Backbone bond lengths (Angstrom), bond angles and torsions (degrees), N, CA, C in turn:
res aa  C-N    CA-C-N  psi(-1)  N-CA   C-N-CA  omega(-1)  CA-C   N-CA-C  phi
1 M - - - 1.452 - - 1.531 109.28 -
2 L 1.316 116.66 133.50 1.460 120.97 179.67 1.518 110.85 -74.05
3 R 1.321 114.69 142.01 1.461 119.55 175.64 1.517 107.29 -109.57
4 F 1.315 115.91 130.24 1.450 121.03 -176.27 1.524 112.10 -108.55
5 S 1.323 117.16 27.79 1.462 119.69 179.72 1.532 110.32 -75.57
6 F 1.306 116.29 168.78 1.464 121.65 179.11 1.532 109.01 -134.02
7 P 1.340 116.79 72.49 1.470 120.60 -176.79 1.527 112.02 -74.34
8 K 1.307 115.91 171.76 1.464 121.24 179.98 1.521 112.41 -59.10
9 Q 1.326 116.89 -30.57 1.464 120.39 -179.48 1.529 111.48 -67.64
10 A 1.323 117.75 -13.77 1.466 121.62 -179.31 1.523 111.73 -97.29
11 R 1.328 117.22 13.46 1.463 121.43 -177.49 1.527 110.91 -123.65
12 L 1.320 115.40 145.89 1.464 120.35 168.43 1.522 105.44 -83.66
13 R 1.324 117.22 129.87 1.456 118.55 -174.23 1.527 114.26 -124.52
14 R 1.306 117.58 -22.37 1.463 119.69 -175.93 1.523 111.19 -104.94
15 E 1.314 115.20 149.68 1.463 120.88 -179.73 1.522 111.38 -58.53
16 R 1.318 117.95 -40.35 1.465 120.50 -178.64 1.525 111.76 -65.47
17 E 1.345 117.51 -29.42 1.467 120.09 176.19 1.532 110.30 -67.42
18 Y 1.337 116.29 -42.99 1.465 120.82 176.44 1.524 110.48 -62.32
19 E 1.336 117.18 -45.62 1.466 121.47 -178.67 1.530 110.94 -60.89
20 H 1.326 116.65 -40.93 1.466 120.53 -179.97 1.528 110.82 -62.82
21 V 1.327 116.61 -42.20 1.468 120.33 178.76 1.523 109.99 -66.07
22 Y 1.339 117.68 -44.31 1.463 120.73 -179.35 1.530 111.52 -63.49
23 Q 1.330 117.74 -39.40 1.458 120.85 -176.65 1.525 112.74 -76.23
24 S 1.323 117.72 -37.78 1.463 120.59 -172.46 1.518 114.46 -110.60
25 G 1.320 117.45 -7.73 1.462 120.57 -172.79 1.516 114.59 -84.30
26 R 1.303 113.97 170.58 1.458 123.71 178.33 1.522 108.47 -97.10
27 R 1.335 117.14 134.37 1.458 121.52 -178.38 1.527 110.57 -93.66
28 L 1.332 114.45 135.45 1.460 122.36 -179.19 1.522 108.94 -134.33
29 Q 1.333 115.53 157.85 1.454 118.90 177.64 1.519 109.71 -146.52
30 A 1.317 115.91 135.62 1.464 123.73 172.22 1.526 104.54 -146.66
31 Y 1.325 115.56 102.19 1.457 120.82 -172.66 1.522 110.66 -49.80
32 P 1.305 117.25 131.67 1.451 131.43 10.16 1.532 114.32 -96.28
33 L 1.332 118.31 12.74 1.459 121.13 -176.70 1.517 112.29 -101.28
34 R 1.322 114.24 148.60 1.465 122.89 169.44 1.515 105.81 -124.01
35 A 1.319 116.15 144.00 1.458 118.94 -178.18 1.514 110.60 -141.78
36 C 1.306 114.06 154.16 1.451 122.51 171.60 1.528 104.92 -127.07
37 A 1.326 116.93 121.66 1.463 121.13 -173.59 1.517 110.62 -123.93
38 L 1.317 115.74 138.17 1.459 122.69 179.25 1.519 108.60 -130.29
39 R 1.322 116.49 126.98 1.460 121.52 -179.49 1.521 109.73 -66.70
40 R 1.322 115.26 136.91 1.472 121.96 176.45 1.517 108.55 -101.77
41 G 1.285 116.23 152.35 1.456 119.95 179.87 1.518 113.39 -80.33
42 H 1.313 117.35 -21.59 1.463 120.70 -174.39 1.534 109.67 -156.75
43 G 1.303 115.37 175.22 1.458 120.48 174.33 1.514 113.61 77.33
44 R 1.327 114.63 -158.70 1.456 120.50 -178.60 1.511 110.62 -109.01
45 S 1.303 115.72 163.57 1.461 120.91 179.52 1.525 109.80 -68.40
46 R 1.334 113.99 146.03 1.465 119.87 -179.59 1.525 109.45 -125.89
47 L 1.328 115.74 151.42 1.459 122.78 -177.47 1.512 110.31 -118.38
48 G 1.330 115.24 137.50 1.452 122.19 170.63 1.518 108.28 -125.55
49 L 1.310 117.03 145.48 1.463 121.41 -178.95 1.517 109.83 -117.86
50 S 1.319 115.83 138.18 1.451 122.37 177.47 1.528 107.24 -137.54
51 I 1.322 116.20 87.84 1.458 122.04 -175.56 1.529 108.36 -106.45
52 S 1.316 116.33 112.17 1.457 122.68 -175.55 1.526 112.36 -72.39
53 R 1.322 115.76 155.31 1.470 120.54 174.81 1.519 111.72 -65.79
54 R 1.319 116.55 -20.52 1.465 119.79 178.47 1.527 111.78 -65.87
55 V 1.331 116.97 -18.94 1.461 121.25 178.18 1.523 110.36 -70.90
56 G 1.325 116.99 -33.71 1.457 120.58 179.79 1.515 110.66 158.68
57 G 1.312 114.47 -172.80 1.461 120.61 179.02 1.521 111.58 -70.99
58 S 1.323 115.76 -177.78 1.461 120.25 -175.01 1.524 112.42 -62.32
59 V 1.311 117.82 -35.93 1.461 120.20 179.58 1.524 110.42 -64.58
60 V 1.316 116.66 -44.09 1.471 121.22 179.84 1.523 110.31 -66.85
61 R 1.336 117.36 -45.07 1.473 120.03 179.48 1.523 111.21 -61.25
62 N 1.312 116.93 -42.65 1.466 119.76 179.50 1.521 111.77 -66.96
63 R 1.323 118.03 -33.66 1.466 121.08 175.63 1.528 109.95 -62.52
64 W 1.331 116.41 -43.98 1.467 120.72 177.71 1.524 110.70 -63.22
65 K 1.329 116.77 -44.28 1.464 119.87 -179.53 1.525 111.07 -60.35
66 R 1.316 117.01 -45.66 1.467 120.19 178.73 1.517 111.15 -60.65
67 A 1.341 116.58 -42.81 1.468 120.50 -178.56 1.530 111.21 -64.68
68 V 1.333 117.49 -43.19 1.476 120.65 -179.61 1.523 110.63 -67.97
69 R 1.336 117.40 -44.11 1.468 119.94 178.32 1.525 111.45 -59.87
70 E 1.329 116.28 -43.02 1.463 120.46 -179.86 1.530 111.03 -64.51
71 A 1.311 117.34 -44.43 1.464 120.64 179.02 1.526 110.66 -62.73
72 F 1.330 117.35 -42.14 1.464 120.93 179.01 1.529 110.53 -65.56
73 R 1.310 116.28 -44.05 1.463 121.35 -179.02 1.530 111.15 -58.45
74 L 1.322 116.61 -40.68 1.460 120.86 -177.03 1.528 113.74 -82.12
75 N 1.332 117.65 -20.11 1.466 120.51 -174.34 1.523 114.58 -117.58
76 R 1.301 117.62 0.32 1.466 121.65 -178.08 1.530 111.43 -56.85
77 H 1.313 117.47 -34.99 1.466 121.20 -177.55 1.528 112.69 -65.32
78 R 1.331 118.38 -17.13 1.470 122.07 -179.37 1.526 112.31 -76.11
79 L 1.320 118.22 -18.21 1.471 120.74 179.40 1.527 109.35 -68.96
80 R 1.336 116.17 131.12 1.470 120.72 -179.37 1.517 112.30 -76.42
81 A 1.327 116.89 -24.09 1.462 121.60 -179.58 1.532 107.73 -134.45
82 A 1.318 115.92 164.64 1.458 120.31 179.28 1.529 109.91 -81.08
83 Y 1.323 116.49 132.35 1.459 122.60 179.48 1.518 109.89 -132.09
84 D 1.334 115.56 150.69 1.457 122.03 162.44 1.513 105.26 -96.67
85 I 1.322 117.54 123.79 1.460 122.12 -175.56 1.516 109.25 -125.32
86 V 1.333 116.01 126.45 1.468 121.41 173.15 1.521 106.75 -108.02
87 V 1.323 116.20 121.96 1.457 122.15 -176.93 1.522 109.59 -110.95
88 S 1.334 115.32 135.43 1.457 121.19 172.20 1.526 107.68 -128.18
89 V 1.319 115.61 167.10 1.459 121.64 -177.58 1.519 108.64 -111.01
90 S 1.322 116.37 137.76 1.457 121.91 177.46 1.524 110.05 -59.66
91 Y 1.327 116.10 139.70 1.461 120.80 -178.32 1.526 112.03 -63.32
92 E 1.326 116.12 -28.42 1.462 120.23 -176.54 1.522 112.35 -78.90
93 A 1.314 117.99 -11.58 1.461 121.10 -175.93 1.523 110.83 -69.03
94 A 1.313 115.57 134.80 1.458 121.18 176.55 1.526 109.03 -83.49
95 S 1.308 116.37 156.73 1.464 120.12 -176.84 1.524 111.48 -64.02
96 D 1.327 118.20 -27.95 1.460 119.79 -179.41 1.529 112.38 -78.60
97 E 1.328 118.64 -3.32 1.459 122.15 177.69 1.527 112.46 -86.66
98 A 1.322 117.50 2.65 1.459 120.72 179.62 1.524 111.30 -60.47
99 G 1.328 117.93 -22.70 1.458 121.57 177.09 1.517 112.94 -67.42
100 R 1.335 117.58 -18.07 1.474 121.75 178.95 1.529 112.34 -84.60
101 T 1.313 116.53 -0.23 1.462 121.60 -175.04 1.526 112.03 -60.99
102 D 1.315 117.27 -43.92 1.464 120.74 -176.94 1.528 111.00 -60.82
103 A 1.319 117.14 -46.94 1.471 120.79 179.99 1.526 110.99 -64.92
104 A 1.330 117.02 -41.00 1.465 120.52 -179.75 1.526 110.98 -65.66
105 L 1.329 117.17 -43.06 1.464 119.83 179.39 1.530 110.38 -65.70
106 N 1.320 117.29 -36.71 1.466 119.85 176.17 1.525 111.10 -62.65
107 Q 1.332 118.03 -38.42 1.464 121.04 176.17 1.530 110.47 -62.21
108 L 1.329 116.96 -43.12 1.466 120.73 179.14 1.533 110.41 -62.56
109 I 1.322 116.83 -42.78 1.463 120.85 179.34 1.523 110.30 -63.55
110 D 1.333 116.77 -42.28 1.470 119.80 177.89 1.521 111.36 -60.38
111 R 1.324 117.36 -41.44 1.474 120.55 179.25 1.520 111.24 -65.58
112 L 1.333 116.83 -40.05 1.466 119.30 177.45 1.522 110.56 -65.03
113 N 1.332 116.87 -41.02 1.465 120.32 178.71 1.530 111.56 -65.42
114 Q 1.339 116.77 -37.50 1.463 119.94 177.71 1.517 110.96 -64.17
115 S 1.327 115.94 -43.33 1.470 118.63 179.43 1.522 110.16 -67.79
116 E 1.316 117.39 -32.52 1.458 121.82 176.99 1.526 110.22 -65.25
117 G 1.333 116.23 -42.88 1.461 120.78 179.38 1.508 112.08 -65.59
118 S 1.338 117.74 -41.03 1.457 120.12 179.72 1.524 111.47 -69.65
119 A 1.324 117.65 -33.20 1.465 120.74 177.64 1.527 109.86 -68.05
120 E 1.328 116.40 -39.18 1.475 119.24 178.24 1.528 110.35 -67.18
121 A 1.322 118.24 -38.03 1.460 121.29 179.39 1.523 110.83 -64.51
122 E 1.346 116.58 -40.50 1.458 120.24 178.08 1.521 111.23 -64.95
123 N 1.327 117.21 -42.10 1.460 120.79 -179.72 1.523 111.14 -70.42
124 G 1.326 118.19 -34.61 1.454 121.32 -179.21 1.507 113.68 -74.26
125 S 1.331 117.22 -26.90 1.468 120.58 -177.74 1.523 112.75 -85.09
126 S 1.320 119.42 -7.37 1.461 121.37 -178.72 1.494 112.39 -74.68
């Protein structure tokens, strides 16, 4: 049975963890989300959020954070490999577009899975 919880172990919490993902990770975009993802060697995928004040006031930012956390919590199991993912929201996104978060995060997951599949094919054909 799948567990859809979101414990502390599933979150990026330290500044150095964010910096490592930003410096070494792969950048992806699926409007209204932007993400930087770095493959982990073990464990489960973790999520970090970086929602700028340019997106809106605290109510709007918190709405986006809740929407992204919920989408990640429900779709994390679809990732073929463990990743550290830092998600931010496009500045142009309106607060009422938070409902598009689930579809956008699914697009990001599909792109990560595609790159994972192509990397495995390259390694297997050597």
